[in-house]
N, C-alpha and C positions, 0 to 999 in steps of 0.2 A: 641659431636659427638662420635657415637658410631663406632672404625675401626676394630672390630673383626667378620665384612660380610665379605666372599669370594666375591672376584670380578668378573665380565662377563669372561670369556673363550675369548679370544683374536679374534679378524677375522682372518681367514689365507690368508698370503700374495704372497704365491705362493713364500717365501724362498729359499726353497732348491730344485725346479720344476729342474728335470733331476738327483740328484743326486741317488747317491748308496748308502748304509749306514747300515752300521753291528755296531750291538747293544749286548753285553752281558748281562746277567741277567736279560732280557727283561720279563720274563714270571709274571703271579701274580699280586699285586697291586700298585707296587711300582714306584720307578723313571723311573725303567728302560723298565718297558710298558709307564708310560705316555712319554717318550722320544721318543719311534716307534711309539706311536700313533700321539703327535705332528709333529714331521718328515713327516709322511705319511698328515696328515692335510695340511701340505708345500708342498707338491708335490713331498718328497721323496720317492723311492725307497729302501724295507728296509730289512735285514736279520736277522732275533734274535736269539739268543742262550742263553738257559737257561740248570743246570743240570740235572732240574726237567723235563721228556721227555712231562708227563699228565699237567702240567700245561702251556710246552711252546708252545702244540699244542692247550689248549683252549683261548692262548693269540691268537695265530694264526686266530682263527677261530672268536674272537672278532672283531681285525685288518680287517679281510676279513667281514665281515658284517657291520661294519661301514666305511669303505674306495672305496665300489664300488666294492666290488668283485674280487679284486685284491688279492689275499694270497700272504703273505710275506715270502721267502724261513725262514726253521729253521733246529736248529742243534745242538742234546742236547750236553753239552760240559762242561768237568769242566775243570776250566782255572787254577787248579793247577798240571796240568799232559801234558807235552808239546806236546806228540803224538795229544793231541784233541785239543790243543791251531790250530796247525799246520795243521789238517785237516779243521779245521772253516774255517779261514782264506783261503784256497783251495776252500772248497765249494764254499763261497759265490761268492768267484770269479767266477766259475766254474759258477754259477749259474746268474750274474748278471752281469758278463762280465767284471766289475772292479769294486774297490772299492773305493769311492769317501771321505766317513766319517767313522772312529771308534770311537764308543763311548763306554769308556770300564767304566762300571758300576757294574760291581761285588763287594760286599762285604760281610763280617763277625762281626757281632759285640757282644755282649756280654757284662758282669757285673760281677769284679773279683776284690779283693784287690792285690795286688803284693805276699803279704805274703803267699795269699793263690793258687796262680796261678801257674797250672802243668806247664812245657815245653809244653809240648802238645799243651796245650790253642794257648799261646802264637805263639808258630809257626805255627798252622792255621790261627789265627788269621792273623798273618804276610803276610801266601801264600798266602791267597784267596783275603787281603785285597790293598797286596802292588808287591807281586811277583809275580801276576796275569798279573798288570797292564805294569812291563817288559817284560813278556814273551808275552803276546798279541802286543803289542809297539815291541817288538825285531822280531815279525812273521810277523806284517803286514811294515816294514819300508823298504824291501826291496820292494817291490810290488810300493808305494808309491815314492822312490827313482828313479824307473825306467818308472816311470809317470811324474817326475819334480812336483807334485801336491800332495795333502792328507792333512785330517785335521785329527786333533784325542785330542777329548776331552774326559778327566777322569773326573773319582767324587771323591773328597776330602769329607773335613768336616771343620765345622768351629773349630771343637776336635783337628785336627794340628795346630791352634793355643791356644787355649782356654783354660781354665783346667777346668774337671769333675772329680771327686771321681769315683773309680769303670773303670775307661775307658784308664788305663794306653798302656792296649796292641793296641786298636785300634785308641785313639791318637796318637801312634808313626806310627802305619800305616799309616794312614791319611796321617803325617807330612810328612813320606817318600813320597808321592804320591803327594806332593806339591813339595818336594826337585826335585823329579824325573822327575817329569813336567818341570820344568827351567831349569834343565840341559839336558836333550832329546831336548828341543826345541832348545839349543844350536845347537846340532847337526844336527838336520833336516833342522833347517832355508835353510842351501846353498840350499840346495834339492828341496827347495818350497813347504814345507811342515811346516804345523802351528800344534803346540798343546800346550792347553791351559788344565785349572781345575778348575770346579765347587767346590763352599766348600759352602754347605746347611748347617742352623743349624739343623730346624725338619721339615719334612714332613710327613702328617698325609696319615696312609693308612691301609688298614687292618690288614694285616702280623704283622706291626712294635705293632700295638696295642694290639697283640694276643701274643708279645712276651717279653712285657713292661707293667710295672705294673701301675696301675692307676693314683697312686701317683706320681710316675715317670716324667708320661708326664702331670700331673700337676703340676707339678715344671717348666719341661722345660716350658711349653706352658702360666709358667708365665711371665717370664723373656723376653718374646716376646712384640717386642714394640706394635704390633696390636692385642696383645693380642688373637692373634690364633695360629697355627700350617700352614706350607705352603700345600699349596694342593701339589701333586705329579709334577699338570702340569704346577705350578710354577716354576718351576725347571726344569721344560724341555722346558720351553720358555726360558730361560737362556744357557742352552745346545744349543738347536736351534740355538740361537744366537751366539754363540758362534763357527756351523758349517756353518753358511750363509757369506755370500760374507757382510755382512757389519761390519764384526770383521775380513777383509782383513790385519789390520795393527798387530795383537795381536799374540802374541807369549809369552809364557813360563808365562803366568799369570794364577795367581788363581785369581778366581771373586767371591767373597762373597754374598751368597743367602741366605739375612739374615737381619731380626728385632729385632734381637737381643740388649739391651741392651751393651751399650762397658763396 
């Protein structure tokens, strides 16, 4: 029997009914937008951000059309800039009243050998992919601590565990996201705050196809046990689970969302 057919999207079950969610890097066609869409389907009120203002507006339009005309809050934000991060958290609180869930989705990839990698490329990937997670977490935790509740879900990668050539900068950043998730979760737990992460392998979307060679995509897909890449909404399913009351005893965990052979 073939296993490479895309399954049917799950039926919404109001898993996040009444929850206010802030999601970074949620424009475009990737995991961030899919997470906003799935969480809205599950009853959440979403506030989305991205550094691309036009794509952010388009994403808000699509969400509005798909979910009963309720337009999500939006604010363009470069997560490498502390002032913009603080402004984003403040804007989300001002519009929604409070934040229940933060999804740290921002990341930057690329391919380079170590010997050819300039400092600028290394620092940029680390800043966008790892340091942004710290900035956003640092900005929202006082709000969560004041409420004695809150949930953070970080987007890591299986490359935080697994070796792949030309990905030393990205893999190092994602391994850092995993370690940061575990350590920050221990600090936040006494305040009623849960912090977890997902570690996807490969999720196919238009932007990834645009910036990745067909040969590499074919090779990555070949490694998947199901013979296909994940759909972004399949990653969003697990992010939604971690944000829901079904995961109340989970914190400091990194959940692999992958069908790769070991």
